[in-house]
N, C-alpha and C positions, 0 to 999 in steps of 0.2 A: 555115362550120360554125355550127350553132345548137344550143346546149345549153339544155334546159329543166329546172329544178328544180321539183318539185311536192311540197308538204308541208303538213300542217295545223299543224306545230309552228312557227308564225310568229306571234308575238303582238306587239301594238303596243309593249309595254314589255320588249323584250329576250328573253333566253334563249340558251342555248348554240348551238342550231341557227341562230337568227337571226344571231348573231355570226359563225358559220361561213359562212353564205350571204353576208352583207354583205362579209366580208373576201375571200371567193372572188371575188365580183363585181368588187371593186376591183382585185384582182390580175389577173384575166383581162383586164380593160379596159386595164390598163397594159402588159401583156406579150404579149398575143395578139390575134389578129383574130377570136376566138370571140365570137359574139353570145350573150349570156347573159340568159335570161328566168326570172323566178320566177313560179310559178303557186300562189297561196295563197288561203285563205279571207279574207273581209272582210265589211264591212257592206253592200257594194253590188257590182254587177258592172261591170267595166271596168278601165281602166288607172289604178292607184293611183300609179304612178310610171312613168318612162320604161321601166324594165326589169321592172316587177312588175304582173301582171294578177291581179285578184281576182274570185272568185265568191262570191255571198252564201251564208253558211252559218250554222248555228245556234250561238249563243254558249253555251259550256259554263259553268255556274255555278261560282263559286269557282275559276276557272282562270287568272286574270290575263289575260283577253282572248282565250284560245284559242277556236277555233270548230270545230265538227264537221260535216263534209259528210254529209248524209243520203242523197243520190242520186248515183250515179256518172255518169249520162248527161251532165249539164252539163260535167263535167270531161273526159269523153271528147271532147265537142264542142269544148271550149276547146283541148285538145291538138291536135286535128285542124286547128283554125284557126291555131294557132301553128306547126304543122308542123316540129318540131325534128328534127335528125339524130340526137340523143342525148338520152335522158331519164334523170334521176336522181330517184329517189323517196326521201323522207326520213321516212316514217312507215309503221307496219304496219297501217294501217286502210284505209278505202275508197280513199284516194288511191293506196295501193300497188297495189291491184287495177286502178285506172284506168290507172296507168302501164304495167302489164304488158299490158293489153288494147290500149291505144293503140299501144304499141310493135309489137305483132303486126300491126296493120292498116297502120301507117305504114312498116313495115320498118325501124324504128330500134332500135338496141341499147338495152336498159334496164338501168340500174345501180340497185341499192338501197344506201342508206347506213343500216346497222342501228345507230341511235343508242341505242335503249332496250332493256333486258332485259325484253322483253314477258312471258314466262312467269313471271318472278319478281315482276314488278309485279302480275300477275293473282293470283298466290298470296298476296301480301301483303294484297291487298284482299278476296279471296273465299275464301281457304283453299287448302290444298294439293290438295284434290280438283279444283280448277279448273285447276291447273298443267298436268296431263296434256293437257287439251283445248287449252290455250294452246300447248303444244309442238307438237301436231299441226297447229294452225293456222299456226304459224311455218314448219314444214317444208313445208306445202302452198303457202304464199305465196312464200317466198323461194327455193324450188327452181325457180320459174318465171323468175327473173331471169337475165340473161346473166352478171352478176357481182354479188356482194354485198360491199360494203366494210364493215369494222368498225373502230372507232377504237382497239381494243386487242386484244391476243392472247387475253385471257380471253374476250372476246366471240366471236372467231373460233372458239375451241375449243368454245364452247357451240353455235354453229351447226353445226359439223362433227359434234358428238355427236348432233345431231338429224337428221343426214343431208343437210344442205345442203352440197354439194360445192364449188361455185364461189365461193370466198371469198378475200378478200385484206385484210390489215391496212393501213389508211390512217389514220395518226394525225392528230389535229387539231393546232392550233398556237396561238400567241399573238402579239399585236402587240407586238413588242419596243420600239417607239418610244413607244407609248401607255402601256404598263405599264413603268415605269422607276423605279429608286431615287431619282432626282433629285427626284421629286415629294414626298418626305418633308417633312412640315410639322408644327410644334408646335401648329397651330391645332386639330386634332382633340382633342388632350389637353385644351386649354383649354376647348373646347366641352363636354367630358365632366366637367370639374372634377377631372382626375387629376393627381397629382404625377408628377415625372419618374421616380420609383422604382417606380410601379405598372406591372405587366406587362400591356400592352394586347393582348388577343386579339380577333380579328375573324372572323366568318363572314358571307358574303354569298351569297344564293341564295334558292331557293324554300322555303317552309314546307311541305314534303312529308313524309309519314310516314317514308320511307326516309332522310331527312336527320337524323332523331333529334335534333330541336331541344330537346325536353324533357330528355333525358339530358345534352345539352351544357350546358344551363343549370344542371342539378344538379351537373355536374362543376365548374363555376365556383363554385357554392355551397360545395362541399367544399374548394376551394382557398382561399377566404377573401379578405380585403380586400386582400392584396398583388397580386391579379389582378383584372382587369376584362374582362368579355366584352361585345363589341359585336356585335349581331345586325342585319343589314341585309337587307331584302327585303320584298316584298309579303306581307301577311297574316301577319306574324310574331306569335306570341303575346305576351301581356304578360310583362314581366320577372318571373321567379320568385324572384329573389334581389336583395339590395341592390347587389351588384357586377355586375349585368347591365343594359345599356342596349339599348333596342330602337328602331330606326328602321324602322317598318313601311311602307315605300314602296319603289318602284323607283327606282334611281339610275342615271344614265347612266354609260357606261364611263369617261369622263374623271374624273368624281367618284369612282367606284369605285377607280380607279387611285391617286388621292390618299389615300383612306382605307386602302387596302392598304399603300401605301408608308409611311404614318404609324403603322402598328401594329407590334407586336413579333413577332407570329406569326399565321398563319392556323390556325384549328381547324376541322376538317371531320369530323363524326361519321357521314357517309354511308357505308353498307357495301354499296351496290348501284350504285356508280358505273360506268358503262360507259366513261368517260374521266376527267372531272374537270377541266374547263377552268379553274375558279376556282383550282385548285391551281397550274396553270401561271402564271396571271396574278399570283398572290401571289409565287411564286418570281421571276418577271420583275421584280417590284417590290423584290426584294432582301430578302424576309423568309422564314424557314423555316416549317415547318408541322407540325402534328400531324394525322394521319389515322388511318384504321382499316385494319388489314391484311386487306382484303377487296376484291373487285371489281377494278377497274383501277388503284386507287391505288398498289399496289406497283410497277407498271410506270412510273409517272411520277416517282418520287422515288429518292433514294439515302440511305444512312445519313449522308452529309455534309449533306443538306438537310432531313431530316425524321425524326420519331419516329412510329412507327405503334403505335397501341393494339391490344391483342389482340382487343377487341370493343367494340361501341358501348354500353357501360354507363357510368354516372357514375363509378364507381370506376376502371375501366380508363382512361377518358379523362383523369381527374384525374391518375392515375399517369403517363401518357404526357406530359401537359403539364408536370408537375413535373420529369420526366426531361429534357425539352427545355431547361428553364431552368437545369439543372445544367451545361449545356454553354455554349460561347461562341456565343450566338445571332447576334451580329453577323458572326462569321466564317461561320457556317452560312448567313446571308443572302447573303453575298458568293459562297459556293459555289452557292447556289440560282440566283442570276443567271447565273453562268457555265454551270451545268447546262442552263438553259433556252436560253441563247444558242446553245449547240453542238448542241442536239437538237430544240428544239420551236418554232422560229420559223415563222411562216406561209409565209415564202419557201420554205423547204425542203419543207413540206407540199404547197404548191400546185404546185411544180415536179414533184413525184412524181405528183400527181393529174392534172396536164396530160398527163403521159406515159401514164397509164391511159386517158384519153379518146382519145388518138390511137390507142392500141393497140386499143381497142374498135371504132374506125371503120376499122381496117386501114390507118392512115396512118403514114408514117415518123416517128420521133421527131425533133423539131426542137430545136435549141439555143434556150434562153430566156435573155435577158440577166440577169445577176446584179445585184441591187441592192447598193449600197455597204454595207459592214459598219457596223453601228450602234455608237455609243459604249458602252463597258461601264460597269459600276458603279464 
């Protein structure tokens, strides 16, 4: 069996889709005989790695290395050259259409993974008048797939409301060995010049409008000197308050895991999350979090592991952060690790996904060896 993932959401410096694809490839290679190929944009045409083929595409300005394919034909030709038995499309743009078209001519089932809330992103950037056209576009494209996977129930409900019938929830997961409480280190506090009493908050991700980085910094400003906010990610803005530190660069997952484990809580002001992988990674590192009661975030957490703000405003975020630290955050961090171990490991996610692949090909479900249980916090 040959599975081909095609997506433009594959940047040189990380991102949730890239982490998903990398973890999936490793798991399939260890546990199955599935040949897995990634077809992604790049700066040249050819094999960028043993399992990744790239086609030259236009670099998007201010996008951390993402590239946008302008023509479908080269991608159709590449899919025909690779000749997969099953295609999975990971974005709603030209490559989604290329996947559907190639699947029809190859006679291969085509799955879509609906990672982003496309209509809401369009509305946020171009106004509510554009949202209706985006919804029509989503219905027209995703109704053509044999199956559409969504990372959360809220995303599935949105697609079903648009008239996309063939959907299934397929949650993502987290590397429980890489993201672990044992990585906690005092070095981060020393680097930031913080005392042991200062409550260290961290957010890592993209500086996108829907992440509400500005209100998050202002929330830290309202909380004052007993709290310190660390922002990590490419193109982060300058610190707006004395108790905010900014590392405006991409960091590898290993370094990210140390920074998460060494903080007291994750703070996430995004209110358009389709899943929220960083929230799982933080909980796997044994820290609780503050999020916003919107999008997929409520599906990821419990009252034992998080406090959710009513909205992404400085006052509401500051209130939620203060409420978190009125509780036993160490105990909440312990529960957070347990919560992720029992629900959100990659092992469980990919075993379910493997069963979906076999079902789409009309093959019987096969037992997959279970990996040993990992050490707990």
